[in-house]
mmCIF file of the C-alpha atoms, coordinates in Angstrom:
data_MODEL
# 
_entry.id   MODEL 
# 
loop_
_atom_site.group_PDB 
_atom_site.id 
_atom_site.type_symbol 
_atom_site.label_atom_id 
_atom_site.label_alt_id 
_atom_site.label_comp_id 
_atom_site.label_asym_id 
_atom_site.label_entity_id 
_atom_site.label_seq_id 
_atom_site.pdbx_PDB_ins_code 
_atom_site.Cartn_x 
_atom_site.Cartn_y 
_atom_site.Cartn_z 
_atom_site.occupancy 
_atom_site.B_iso_or_equiv 
_atom_site.pdbx_formal_charge 
_atom_site.auth_seq_id 
_atom_site.auth_comp_id 
_atom_site.auth_asym_id 
_atom_site.auth_atom_id 
_atom_site.pdbx_PDB_model_num 
ATOM 1   C CA . UNK A 1 1   ? 141.445 62.321 114.014 1.00 0.00 ? 1   UNK A CA 1 
ATOM 2   C CA . UNK A 1 2   ? 140.834 65.894 112.870 1.00 0.00 ? 2   UNK A CA 1 
ATOM 3   C CA . UNK A 1 3   ? 143.886 65.765 110.595 1.00 0.00 ? 3   UNK A CA 1 
ATOM 4   C CA . UNK A 1 4   ? 142.652 62.532 109.057 1.00 0.00 ? 4   UNK A CA 1 
ATOM 5   C CA . UNK A 1 5   ? 139.270 64.122 108.384 1.00 0.00 ? 5   UNK A CA 1 
ATOM 6   C CA . UNK A 1 6   ? 140.895 67.099 106.663 1.00 0.00 ? 6   UNK A CA 1 
ATOM 7   C CA . UNK A 1 7   ? 143.100 64.745 104.630 1.00 0.00 ? 7   UNK A CA 1 
ATOM 8   C CA . UNK A 1 8   ? 140.074 62.757 103.521 1.00 0.00 ? 8   UNK A CA 1 
ATOM 9   C CA . UNK A 1 9   ? 138.216 65.935 102.595 1.00 0.00 ? 9   UNK A CA 1 
ATOM 10  C CA . UNK A 1 10  ? 141.207 67.194 100.599 1.00 0.00 ? 10  UNK A CA 1 
ATOM 11  C CA . UNK A 1 11  ? 141.411 63.859 98.757  1.00 0.00 ? 11  UNK A CA 1 
ATOM 12  C CA . UNK A 1 12  ? 137.689 64.002 97.966  1.00 0.00 ? 12  UNK A CA 1 
ATOM 13  C CA . UNK A 1 13  ? 137.912 67.577 96.648  1.00 0.00 ? 13  UNK A CA 1 
ATOM 14  C CA . UNK A 1 14  ? 140.964 66.646 94.598  1.00 0.00 ? 14  UNK A CA 1 
ATOM 15  C CA . UNK A 1 15  ? 139.200 63.619 93.113  1.00 0.00 ? 15  UNK A CA 1 
ATOM 16  C CA . UNK A 1 16  ? 136.128 65.718 92.330  1.00 0.00 ? 16  UNK A CA 1 
ATOM 17  C CA . UNK A 1 17  ? 138.312 68.288 90.598  1.00 0.00 ? 17  UNK A CA 1 
ATOM 18  C CA . UNK A 1 18  ? 140.043 65.639 88.471  1.00 0.00 ? 18  UNK A CA 1 
ATOM 19  C CA . UNK A 1 19  ? 136.711 64.121 87.432  1.00 0.00 ? 19  UNK A CA 1 
ATOM 20  C CA . UNK A 1 20  ? 135.366 67.568 86.518  1.00 0.00 ? 20  UNK A CA 1 
ATOM 21  C CA . UNK A 1 21  ? 138.445 68.306 84.410  1.00 0.00 ? 21  UNK A CA 1 
ATOM 22  C CA . UNK A 1 22  ? 138.153 64.976 82.567  1.00 0.00 ? 22  UNK A CA 1 
ATOM 23  C CA . UNK A 1 23  ? 134.449 65.662 82.025  1.00 0.00 ? 23  UNK A CA 1 
ATOM 24  C CA . UNK A 1 24  ? 135.313 69.071 80.578  1.00 0.00 ? 24  UNK A CA 1 
ATOM 25  C CA . UNK A 1 25  ? 137.998 67.646 78.277  1.00 0.00 ? 25  UNK A CA 1 
ATOM 26  C CA . UNK A 1 26  ? 135.626 65.029 76.856  1.00 0.00 ? 26  UNK A CA 1 
ATOM 27  C CA . UNK A 1 27  ? 132.861 67.601 76.327  1.00 0.00 ? 27  UNK A CA 1 
ATOM 28  C CA . UNK A 1 28  ? 135.340 69.970 74.678  1.00 0.00 ? 28  UNK A CA 1 
ATOM 29  C CA . UNK A 1 29  ? 136.341 67.265 72.216  1.00 0.00 ? 29  UNK A CA 1 
ATOM 30  C CA . UNK A 1 30  ? 132.634 66.770 71.465  1.00 0.00 ? 30  UNK A CA 1 
ATOM 31  C CA . UNK A 1 31  ? 132.297 70.468 70.571  1.00 0.00 ? 31  UNK A CA 1 
ATOM 32  C CA . UNK A 1 32  ? 135.060 69.870 68.029  1.00 0.00 ? 32  UNK A CA 1 
ATOM 33  C CA . UNK A 1 33  ? 132.743 67.395 66.292  1.00 0.00 ? 33  UNK A CA 1 
ATOM 34  C CA . UNK A 1 34  ? 129.627 69.572 66.566  1.00 0.00 ? 34  UNK A CA 1 
ATOM 35  C CA . UNK A 1 35  ? 129.572 72.854 68.454  1.00 0.00 ? 35  UNK A CA 1 
ATOM 36  C CA . UNK A 1 36  ? 125.964 72.856 69.604  1.00 0.00 ? 36  UNK A CA 1 
ATOM 37  C CA . UNK A 1 37  ? 125.220 69.198 70.368  1.00 0.00 ? 37  UNK A CA 1 
ATOM 38  C CA . UNK A 1 38  ? 127.154 68.966 73.682  1.00 0.00 ? 38  UNK A CA 1 
ATOM 39  C CA . UNK A 1 39  ? 125.368 72.086 74.957  1.00 0.00 ? 39  UNK A CA 1 
ATOM 40  C CA . UNK A 1 40  ? 121.976 70.692 73.918  1.00 0.00 ? 40  UNK A CA 1 
ATOM 41  C CA . UNK A 1 41  ? 122.549 67.333 75.623  1.00 0.00 ? 41  UNK A CA 1 
ATOM 42  C CA . UNK A 1 42  ? 124.025 68.957 78.745  1.00 0.00 ? 42  UNK A CA 1 
ATOM 43  C CA . UNK A 1 43  ? 121.004 71.260 78.889  1.00 0.00 ? 43  UNK A CA 1 
ATOM 44  C CA . UNK A 1 44  ? 118.594 68.320 78.562  1.00 0.00 ? 44  UNK A CA 1 
ATOM 45  C CA . UNK A 1 45  ? 120.345 66.169 81.133  1.00 0.00 ? 45  UNK A CA 1 
ATOM 46  C CA . UNK A 1 46  ? 120.615 69.073 83.588  1.00 0.00 ? 46  UNK A CA 1 
ATOM 47  C CA . UNK A 1 47  ? 116.968 70.011 83.063  1.00 0.00 ? 47  UNK A CA 1 
ATOM 48  C CA . UNK A 1 48  ? 115.937 66.458 84.032  1.00 0.00 ? 48  UNK A CA 1 
ATOM 49  C CA . UNK A 1 49  ? 118.146 66.639 87.112  1.00 0.00 ? 49  UNK A CA 1 
ATOM 50  C CA . UNK A 1 50  ? 120.694 64.016 86.079  1.00 0.00 ? 50  UNK A CA 1 
ATOM 51  C CA . UNK A 1 51  ? 123.642 66.438 86.068  1.00 0.00 ? 51  UNK A CA 1 
ATOM 52  C CA . UNK A 1 52  ? 124.430 69.097 88.649  1.00 0.00 ? 52  UNK A CA 1 
ATOM 53  C CA . UNK A 1 53  ? 126.038 72.203 87.201  1.00 0.00 ? 53  UNK A CA 1 
ATOM 54  C CA . UNK A 1 54  ? 127.781 74.946 89.194  1.00 0.00 ? 54  UNK A CA 1 
ATOM 55  C CA . UNK A 1 55  ? 125.619 77.901 90.215  1.00 0.00 ? 55  UNK A CA 1 
ATOM 56  C CA . UNK A 1 56  ? 127.194 80.147 87.574  1.00 0.00 ? 56  UNK A CA 1 
ATOM 57  C CA . UNK A 1 57  ? 126.118 77.682 84.834  1.00 0.00 ? 57  UNK A CA 1 
ATOM 58  C CA . UNK A 1 58  ? 122.450 77.303 85.806  1.00 0.00 ? 58  UNK A CA 1 
ATOM 59  C CA . UNK A 1 59  ? 121.466 79.213 82.665  1.00 0.00 ? 59  UNK A CA 1 
ATOM 60  C CA . UNK A 1 60  ? 122.493 76.166 80.582  1.00 0.00 ? 60  UNK A CA 1 
ATOM 61  C CA . UNK A 1 61  ? 119.510 74.237 81.985  1.00 0.00 ? 61  UNK A CA 1 
ATOM 62  C CA . UNK A 1 62  ? 116.987 77.044 81.392  1.00 0.00 ? 62  UNK A CA 1 
ATOM 63  C CA . UNK A 1 63  ? 114.132 76.665 78.906  1.00 0.00 ? 63  UNK A CA 1 
ATOM 64  C CA . UNK A 1 64  ? 115.421 79.580 76.834  1.00 0.00 ? 64  UNK A CA 1 
ATOM 65  C CA . UNK A 1 65  ? 118.872 78.023 76.545  1.00 0.00 ? 65  UNK A CA 1 
ATOM 66  C CA . UNK A 1 66  ? 117.358 74.640 75.643  1.00 0.00 ? 66  UNK A CA 1 
ATOM 67  C CA . UNK A 1 67  ? 115.382 76.170 72.764  1.00 0.00 ? 67  UNK A CA 1 
ATOM 68  C CA . UNK A 1 68  ? 118.418 78.120 71.578  1.00 0.00 ? 68  UNK A CA 1 
ATOM 69  C CA . UNK A 1 69  ? 120.639 75.013 71.620  1.00 0.00 ? 69  UNK A CA 1 
ATOM 70  C CA . UNK A 1 70  ? 117.949 72.961 69.836  1.00 0.00 ? 70  UNK A CA 1 
ATOM 71  C CA . UNK A 1 71  ? 117.616 75.491 67.005  1.00 0.00 ? 71  UNK A CA 1 
ATOM 72  C CA . UNK A 1 72  ? 121.404 75.816 66.673  1.00 0.00 ? 72  UNK A CA 1 
ATOM 73  C CA . UNK A 1 73  ? 121.751 72.019 66.554  1.00 0.00 ? 73  UNK A CA 1 
ATOM 74  C CA . UNK A 1 74  ? 119.173 71.623 63.781  1.00 0.00 ? 74  UNK A CA 1 
ATOM 75  C CA . UNK A 1 75  ? 120.826 74.329 61.673  1.00 0.00 ? 75  UNK A CA 1 
ATOM 76  C CA . UNK A 1 76  ? 124.312 72.953 62.245  1.00 0.00 ? 76  UNK A CA 1 
ATOM 77  C CA . UNK A 1 77  ? 123.451 69.303 61.643  1.00 0.00 ? 77  UNK A CA 1 
ATOM 78  C CA . UNK A 1 78  ? 121.500 69.860 58.422  1.00 0.00 ? 78  UNK A CA 1 
ATOM 79  C CA . UNK A 1 79  ? 123.953 72.486 57.179  1.00 0.00 ? 79  UNK A CA 1 
ATOM 80  C CA . UNK A 1 80  ? 126.714 69.891 57.001  1.00 0.00 ? 80  UNK A CA 1 
ATOM 81  C CA . UNK A 1 81  ? 124.675 67.858 54.512  1.00 0.00 ? 81  UNK A CA 1 
ATOM 82  C CA . UNK A 1 82  ? 124.445 70.749 52.025  1.00 0.00 ? 82  UNK A CA 1 
ATOM 83  C CA . UNK A 1 83  ? 127.318 70.953 49.502  1.00 0.00 ? 83  UNK A CA 1 
ATOM 84  C CA . UNK A 1 84  ? 129.592 73.971 49.917  1.00 0.00 ? 84  UNK A CA 1 
ATOM 85  C CA . UNK A 1 85  ? 127.669 75.032 52.997  1.00 0.00 ? 85  UNK A CA 1 
ATOM 86  C CA . UNK A 1 86  ? 129.622 72.408 54.939  1.00 0.00 ? 86  UNK A CA 1 
ATOM 87  C CA . UNK A 1 87  ? 132.903 74.126 54.031  1.00 0.00 ? 87  UNK A CA 1 
ATOM 88  C CA . UNK A 1 88  ? 131.507 77.499 55.069  1.00 0.00 ? 88  UNK A CA 1 
ATOM 89  C CA . UNK A 1 89  ? 130.421 75.956 58.374  1.00 0.00 ? 89  UNK A CA 1 
ATOM 90  C CA . UNK A 1 90  ? 133.919 74.542 58.876  1.00 0.00 ? 90  UNK A CA 1 
ATOM 91  C CA . UNK A 1 91  ? 135.363 78.034 58.428  1.00 0.00 ? 91  UNK A CA 1 
ATOM 92  C CA . UNK A 1 92  ? 132.949 79.513 60.973  1.00 0.00 ? 92  UNK A CA 1 
ATOM 93  C CA . UNK A 1 93  ? 132.762 76.624 63.432  1.00 0.00 ? 93  UNK A CA 1 
ATOM 94  C CA . UNK A 1 94  ? 136.525 76.256 63.934  1.00 0.00 ? 94  UNK A CA 1 
ATOM 95  C CA . UNK A 1 95  ? 136.858 79.401 66.083  1.00 0.00 ? 95  UNK A CA 1 
ATOM 96  C CA . UNK A 1 96  ? 133.400 78.730 67.515  1.00 0.00 ? 96  UNK A CA 1 
ATOM 97  C CA . UNK A 1 97  ? 134.559 75.280 68.656  1.00 0.00 ? 97  UNK A CA 1 
ATOM 98  C CA . UNK A 1 98  ? 137.462 76.843 70.572  1.00 0.00 ? 98  UNK A CA 1 
ATOM 99  C CA . UNK A 1 99  ? 135.077 79.303 72.226  1.00 0.00 ? 99  UNK A CA 1 
ATOM 100 C CA . UNK A 1 100 ? 132.547 76.540 72.940  1.00 0.00 ? 100 UNK A CA 1 
ATOM 101 C CA . UNK A 1 101 ? 135.222 74.289 74.435  1.00 0.00 ? 101 UNK A CA 1 
ATOM 102 C CA . UNK A 1 102 ? 136.351 77.123 76.678  1.00 0.00 ? 102 UNK A CA 1 
ATOM 103 C CA . UNK A 1 103 ? 132.870 77.956 77.930  1.00 0.00 ? 103 UNK A CA 1 
ATOM 104 C CA . UNK A 1 104 ? 131.727 74.372 78.370  1.00 0.00 ? 104 UNK A CA 1 
ATOM 105 C CA . UNK A 1 105 ? 134.812 73.818 80.533  1.00 0.00 ? 105 UNK A CA 1 
ATOM 106 C CA . UNK A 1 106 ? 133.919 76.883 82.596  1.00 0.00 ? 106 UNK A CA 1 
ATOM 107 C CA . UNK A 1 107 ? 130.367 75.516 82.922  1.00 0.00 ? 107 UNK A CA 1 
ATOM 108 C CA . UNK A 1 108 ? 131.373 72.180 84.452  1.00 0.00 ? 108 UNK A CA 1 
ATOM 109 C CA . UNK A 1 109 ? 134.627 73.118 86.195  1.00 0.00 ? 109 UNK A CA 1 
ATOM 110 C CA . UNK A 1 110 ? 134.516 73.248 89.999  1.00 0.00 ? 110 UNK A CA 1 
ATOM 111 C CA . UNK A 1 111 ? 134.935 76.506 91.886  1.00 0.00 ? 111 UNK A CA 1 
ATOM 112 C CA . UNK A 1 112 ? 138.592 77.519 92.000  1.00 0.00 ? 112 UNK A CA 1 
ATOM 113 C CA . UNK A 1 113 ? 140.853 80.490 91.590  1.00 0.00 ? 113 UNK A CA 1 
ATOM 114 C CA . UNK A 1 114 ? 139.493 82.466 88.569  1.00 0.00 ? 114 UNK A CA 1 
ATOM 115 C CA . UNK A 1 115 ? 142.946 82.716 86.986  1.00 0.00 ? 115 UNK A CA 1 
ATOM 116 C CA . UNK A 1 116 ? 143.456 78.945 87.237  1.00 0.00 ? 116 UNK A CA 1 
ATOM 117 C CA . UNK A 1 117 ? 139.902 78.300 86.044  1.00 0.00 ? 117 UNK A CA 1 
ATOM 118 C CA . UNK A 1 118 ? 140.259 80.466 82.925  1.00 0.00 ? 118 UNK A CA 1 
ATOM 119 C CA . UNK A 1 119 ? 143.712 79.092 82.162  1.00 0.00 ? 119 UNK A CA 1 
ATOM 120 C CA . UNK A 1 120 ? 142.331 75.564 82.420  1.00 0.00 ? 120 UNK A CA 1 
ATOM 121 C CA . UNK A 1 121 ? 139.331 76.465 80.277  1.00 0.00 ? 121 UNK A CA 1 
ATOM 122 C CA . UNK A 1 122 ? 141.449 78.023 77.526  1.00 0.00 ? 122 UNK A CA 1 
ATOM 123 C CA . UNK A 1 123 ? 144.177 75.370 77.510  1.00 0.00 ? 123 UNK A CA 1 
ATOM 124 C CA . UNK A 1 124 ? 142.240 72.170 78.179  1.00 0.00 ? 124 UNK A CA 1 
ATOM 125 C CA . UNK A 1 125 ? 138.829 73.190 76.849  1.00 0.00 ? 125 UNK A CA 1 
ATOM 126 C CA . UNK A 1 126 ? 139.619 75.496 73.957  1.00 0.00 ? 126 UNK A CA 1 
ATOM 127 C CA . UNK A 1 127 ? 142.793 73.610 73.045  1.00 0.00 ? 127 UNK A CA 1 
ATOM 128 C CA . UNK A 1 128 ? 141.079 70.222 72.942  1.00 0.00 ? 128 UNK A CA 1 
ATOM 129 C CA . UNK A 1 129 ? 138.186 71.549 70.874  1.00 0.00 ? 129 UNK A CA 1 
ATOM 130 C CA . UNK A 1 130 ? 140.549 73.336 68.498  1.00 0.00 ? 130 UNK A CA 1 
ATOM 131 C CA . UNK A 1 131 ? 142.721 70.280 67.915  1.00 0.00 ? 131 UNK A CA 1 
ATOM 132 C CA . UNK A 1 132 ? 139.697 68.048 67.370  1.00 0.00 ? 132 UNK A CA 1 
ATOM 133 C CA . UNK A 1 133 ? 138.038 70.447 64.937  1.00 0.00 ? 133 UNK A CA 1 
ATOM 134 C CA . UNK A 1 134 ? 141.280 71.076 63.029  1.00 0.00 ? 134 UNK A CA 1 
ATOM 135 C CA . UNK A 1 135 ? 141.806 67.344 62.546  1.00 0.00 ? 135 UNK A CA 1 
ATOM 136 C CA . UNK A 1 136 ? 138.249 66.919 61.264  1.00 0.00 ? 136 UNK A CA 1 
ATOM 137 C CA . UNK A 1 137 ? 138.803 69.829 58.867  1.00 0.00 ? 137 UNK A CA 1 
ATOM 138 C CA . UNK A 1 138 ? 141.808 67.983 57.448  1.00 0.00 ? 138 UNK A CA 1 
ATOM 139 C CA . UNK A 1 139 ? 139.686 64.854 56.965  1.00 0.00 ? 139 UNK A CA 1 
ATOM 140 C CA . UNK A 1 140 ? 137.053 66.938 55.162  1.00 0.00 ? 140 UNK A CA 1 
ATOM 141 C CA . UNK A 1 141 ? 139.632 68.539 52.861  1.00 0.00 ? 141 UNK A CA 1 
ATOM 142 C CA . UNK A 1 142 ? 141.005 65.086 52.022  1.00 0.00 ? 142 UNK A CA 1 
ATOM 143 C CA . UNK A 1 143 ? 137.502 63.718 51.485  1.00 0.00 ? 143 UNK A CA 1 
ATOM 144 C CA . UNK A 1 144 ? 136.654 66.556 49.112  1.00 0.00 ? 144 UNK A CA 1 
ATOM 145 C CA . UNK A 1 145 ? 139.910 66.164 47.188  1.00 0.00 ? 145 UNK A CA 1 
ATOM 146 C CA . UNK A 1 146 ? 139.416 62.408 46.733  1.00 0.00 ? 146 UNK A CA 1 
ATOM 147 C CA . UNK A 1 147 ? 135.691 62.227 45.989  1.00 0.00 ? 147 UNK A CA 1 
ATOM 148 C CA . UNK A 1 148 ? 134.816 65.751 44.924  1.00 0.00 ? 148 UNK A CA 1 
ATOM 149 C CA . UNK A 1 149 ? 132.641 66.071 48.023  1.00 0.00 ? 149 UNK A CA 1 
ATOM 150 C CA . UNK A 1 150 ? 130.545 62.949 47.422  1.00 0.00 ? 150 UNK A CA 1 
ATOM 151 C CA . UNK A 1 151 ? 131.722 61.310 50.656  1.00 0.00 ? 151 UNK A CA 1 
ATOM 152 C CA . UNK A 1 152 ? 131.260 64.447 52.776  1.00 0.00 ? 152 UNK A CA 1 
ATOM 153 C CA . UNK A 1 153 ? 127.753 63.417 53.941  1.00 0.00 ? 153 UNK A CA 1 
ATOM 154 C CA . UNK A 1 154 ? 129.262 60.187 55.258  1.00 0.00 ? 154 UNK A CA 1 
ATOM 155 C CA . UNK A 1 155 ? 131.877 62.191 57.137  1.00 0.00 ? 155 UNK A CA 1 
ATOM 156 C CA . UNK A 1 156 ? 129.141 64.505 58.442  1.00 0.00 ? 156 UNK A CA 1 
ATOM 157 C CA . UNK A 1 157 ? 127.240 61.507 59.805  1.00 0.00 ? 157 UNK A CA 1 
ATOM 158 C CA . UNK A 1 158 ? 130.371 60.150 61.503  1.00 0.00 ? 158 UNK A CA 1 
ATOM 159 C CA . UNK A 1 159 ? 131.004 63.552 63.077  1.00 0.00 ? 159 UNK A CA 1 
ATOM 160 C CA . UNK A 1 160 ? 127.397 63.726 64.292  1.00 0.00 ? 160 UNK A CA 1 
ATOM 161 C CA . UNK A 1 161 ? 127.646 60.281 65.884  1.00 0.00 ? 161 UNK A CA 1 
ATOM 162 C CA . UNK A 1 162 ? 130.998 61.215 67.399  1.00 0.00 ? 162 UNK A CA 1 
ATOM 163 C CA . UNK A 1 163 ? 129.591 64.368 69.006  1.00 0.00 ? 163 UNK A CA 1 
ATOM 164 C CA . UNK A 1 164 ? 126.667 62.479 70.539  1.00 0.00 ? 164 UNK A CA 1 
ATOM 165 C CA . UNK A 1 165 ? 128.803 59.531 71.669  1.00 0.00 ? 165 UNK A CA 1 
ATOM 166 C CA . UNK A 1 166 ? 131.484 61.702 73.290  1.00 0.00 ? 166 UNK A CA 1 
ATOM 167 C CA . UNK A 1 167 ? 128.894 63.822 75.088  1.00 0.00 ? 167 UNK A CA 1 
ATOM 168 C CA . UNK A 1 168 ? 127.063 60.783 76.460  1.00 0.00 ? 168 UNK A CA 1 
ATOM 169 C CA . UNK A 1 169 ? 130.393 59.219 77.410  1.00 0.00 ? 169 UNK A CA 1 
ATOM 170 C CA . UNK A 1 170 ? 131.367 62.374 79.272  1.00 0.00 ? 170 UNK A CA 1 
ATOM 171 C CA . UNK A 1 171 ? 128.078 62.438 81.177  1.00 0.00 ? 171 UNK A CA 1 
ATOM 172 C CA . UNK A 1 172 ? 128.002 58.733 82.086  1.00 0.00 ? 172 UNK A CA 1 
ATOM 173 C CA . UNK A 1 173 ? 131.695 57.836 82.548  1.00 0.00 ? 173 UNK A CA 1 
ATOM 174 C CA . UNK A 1 174 ? 133.672 61.112 82.556  1.00 0.00 ? 174 UNK A CA 1 
ATOM 175 C CA . UNK A 1 175 ? 136.936 59.525 83.682  1.00 0.00 ? 175 UNK A CA 1 
ATOM 176 C CA . UNK A 1 176 ? 136.991 57.017 80.821  1.00 0.00 ? 176 UNK A CA 1 
ATOM 177 C CA . UNK A 1 177 ? 135.845 59.653 78.338  1.00 0.00 ? 177 UNK A CA 1 
ATOM 178 C CA . UNK A 1 178 ? 138.447 62.183 79.426  1.00 0.00 ? 178 UNK A CA 1 
ATOM 179 C CA . UNK A 1 179 ? 141.284 59.649 79.374  1.00 0.00 ? 179 UNK A CA 1 
ATOM 180 C CA . UNK A 1 180 ? 140.209 58.448 75.929  1.00 0.00 ? 180 UNK A CA 1 
ATOM 181 C CA . UNK A 1 181 ? 140.386 62.000 74.603  1.00 0.00 ? 181 UNK A CA 1 
ATOM 182 C CA . UNK A 1 182 ? 143.783 62.571 76.225  1.00 0.00 ? 182 UNK A CA 1 
ATOM 183 C CA . UNK A 1 183 ? 145.096 59.482 74.424  1.00 0.00 ? 183 UNK A CA 1 
ATOM 184 C CA . UNK A 1 184 ? 143.665 60.806 71.154  1.00 0.00 ? 184 UNK A CA 1 
ATOM 185 C CA . UNK A 1 185 ? 145.157 64.318 71.366  1.00 0.00 ? 185 UNK A CA 1 
ATOM 186 C CA . UNK A 1 186 ? 148.792 63.387 70.534  1.00 0.00 ? 186 UNK A CA 1 
ATOM 187 C CA . UNK A 1 187 ? 147.566 61.660 67.358  1.00 0.00 ? 187 UNK A CA 1 
ATOM 188 C CA . UNK A 1 188 ? 145.528 64.741 66.428  1.00 0.00 ? 188 UNK A CA 1 
ATOM 189 C CA . UNK A 1 189 ? 148.515 67.012 67.004  1.00 0.00 ? 189 UNK A CA 1 
ATOM 190 C CA . UNK A 1 190 ? 150.760 64.755 64.909  1.00 0.00 ? 190 UNK A CA 1 
ATOM 191 C CA . UNK A 1 191 ? 148.304 64.619 62.001  1.00 0.00 ? 191 UNK A CA 1 
ATOM 192 C CA . UNK A 1 192 ? 147.799 68.377 62.013  1.00 0.00 ? 192 UNK A CA 1 
ATOM 193 C CA . UNK A 1 193 ? 151.548 69.045 62.167  1.00 0.00 ? 193 UNK A CA 1 
ATOM 194 C CA . UNK A 1 194 ? 152.192 66.553 59.352  1.00 0.00 ? 194 UNK A CA 1 
ATOM 195 C CA . UNK A 1 195 ? 149.491 68.138 57.188  1.00 0.00 ? 195 UNK A CA 1 
ATOM 196 C CA . UNK A 1 196 ? 150.851 71.653 57.691  1.00 0.00 ? 196 UNK A CA 1 
ATOM 197 C CA . UNK A 1 197 ? 154.442 70.496 57.115  1.00 0.00 ? 197 UNK A CA 1 
ATOM 198 C CA . UNK A 1 198 ? 153.494 68.773 53.839  1.00 0.00 ? 198 UNK A CA 1 
ATOM 199 C CA . UNK A 1 199 ? 151.618 71.850 52.644  1.00 0.00 ? 199 UNK A CA 1 
ATOM 200 C CA . UNK A 1 200 ? 154.601 74.061 53.420  1.00 0.00 ? 200 UNK A CA 1 
ATOM 201 C CA . UNK A 1 201 ? 156.965 71.637 51.684  1.00 0.00 ? 201 UNK A CA 1 
ATOM 202 C CA . UNK A 1 202 ? 154.725 71.471 48.610  1.00 0.00 ? 202 UNK A CA 1 
ATOM 203 C CA . UNK A 1 203 ? 154.508 75.256 48.479  1.00 0.00 ? 203 UNK A CA 1 
ATOM 204 C CA . UNK A 1 204 ? 158.301 75.589 48.659  1.00 0.00 ? 204 UNK A CA 1 
ATOM 205 C CA . UNK A 1 205 ? 158.767 73.010 45.902  1.00 0.00 ? 205 UNK A CA 1 
ATOM 206 C CA . UNK A 1 206 ? 156.257 74.678 43.575  1.00 0.00 ? 206 UNK A CA 1 
ATOM 207 C CA . UNK A 1 207 ? 157.745 78.152 44.067  1.00 0.00 ? 207 UNK A CA 1 
ATOM 208 C CA . UNK A 1 208 ? 161.344 77.006 43.747  1.00 0.00 ? 208 UNK A CA 1 
ATOM 209 C CA . UNK A 1 209 ? 162.766 78.088 40.353  1.00 0.00 ? 209 UNK A CA 1 
ATOM 210 C CA . UNK A 1 210 ? 163.469 75.167 38.045  1.00 0.00 ? 210 UNK A CA 1 
ATOM 211 C CA . UNK A 1 211 ? 166.969 74.898 36.485  1.00 0.00 ? 211 UNK A CA 1 
ATOM 212 C CA . UNK A 1 212 ? 167.031 75.744 32.772  1.00 0.00 ? 212 UNK A CA 1 
# 
């Protein structure tokens, strides 16, 4: 009887850990769309008591953090609708997305060995955010090349909707959200690799001396 109780407890903890990891992966992908929006929504939801964060992440639900996230969100959202500023934001927000994905994973991850927790945060959180943001950067470069930047506001709106949708999906159905992101990551990796390979091939072809 005692062994069965311990087995059930272990299964519950394991299930809770898996759900937390999937929640973190989905939120990390959302930071790839917009860095500040997932933090703002998490702060709001936690402040209203609809999401329980670990003790070390209570600061996310504080009034000071809520104001800070709100200001950052306004600046980030409107900045992407200003020509040329959007490209500058892409340059800055790419490393910020990796950092944000790492810390948002640490904020929602269950208590575990610190080495495992940080490894998970860097690999799953930072890696997911980095891949997502890199893919969106490629879309923005292509959009600018095709339309001269005229379609960038449309892309900015899609990214904004994506950040909100992924964050809400993570909060309401974290398992579905996390699995959806996991299915998306191989495509993102393939597109990024293809883009870099084509750029390298084009560079080699342009620098190759032409026969006289």
